[in-house]
N, C-alpha and C positions, 0 to 999 in steps of 0.2 A: 383559276377562279372566278377571273374579269368576267369570263367568256360563261361560263355554267351562271355565276351570279345574275349576268344581265337578262340569259335566257327567263331563267326563271325568274325575274320582276318582273317581266315582259310578261311570262306566263299569269302572276298574279292579279294582272290588270285587271282580269272579268273577274276576280272574286275579293270579298270584303278579310275574313278570317277561312281561312284553312287547318282543319280538325284533323287532326293522328292520333290516332296510338303514340302514348310517352314515351313506353319500357315497353321491352318484351314480354315481362311476369311482374306480380307485386312489388312489393320493396318487401326486399329480403327481410325475412328473422334474426333478430337477436342483434348485436353489434359485431357480430364476427364471421357474419356470413357474406359468401363473396359477392360484389358487386353486378351488373347483369350490363352492357354496353345498353349505353340508351341510345332518341333517333334526336336529342335536343345538340349532340356535336354538329349534324349536315348544315341545320339553324345556324347557331353560330358560325357557321362558315360562310355560307350565303348572308351573314351582317342581318338577320331579321331577326324581330322582336318575337318572343317567345315565351308562353306561360304553361306553365303545368297548372292542371288540377286535380285532386288525387279523386275524381267521381266513382270511379270501380272497387270491387272490392274483390279482390282473390279467396282464394278457396283457407288458404292462413286466416282472414280477415283485416287484412292488410291493403291499405290503399296500392292502386294500379293508376296510375293516371294516362286523362289525355291532355293533347298538346294543344293551343291554341295559337297558332302562327299564322303574323300580318305580315301583310307586306314591306318594304323596308322605306322606311320614313314614317308608320303606320301606325306609331304606338298610343298616341290618344285613340283612336281608334280598336284597340286590340284590347283598352283599359276601358273603354266605354261600352265592348263585349260580355265584356267579364259581367261590371259592375249591372250590367240587366240580367244575366245570371241570377249574380245575387238576388235582386231584387224580388225573382220569380222563383227564388227558393231553390233554384236548379243547384247552388253550387252553396258551400259558407266558407267561415272562417277559421270556423271551430279549432281547435288542435286535436291531434292524433290520439289517445290517449291509450289503450293497446300494443304498447310497445314493447317487447318482452326482452330482456340480455340473456 
């Protein structure tokens, strides 16, 4: 973990924010649908700050997320990036209301 973390921190020095898909698909329908693995585990393993943004929509009209990842100790930069997206009306904090049971 240490070797991988150090290599990734070094690579991330060239970038402010990494954007990647946060899930393999849209959110599951209902509360009984099996969940699919997501990519958050990798970022947690590396100790990097990350925030999921539900900015995409799947064929069931449920959210699919884009994950914003910052470098180690760059939490405030990541939050500032999201604040700028919100000011530009690219993301919002409206609740998701079309979840079906």
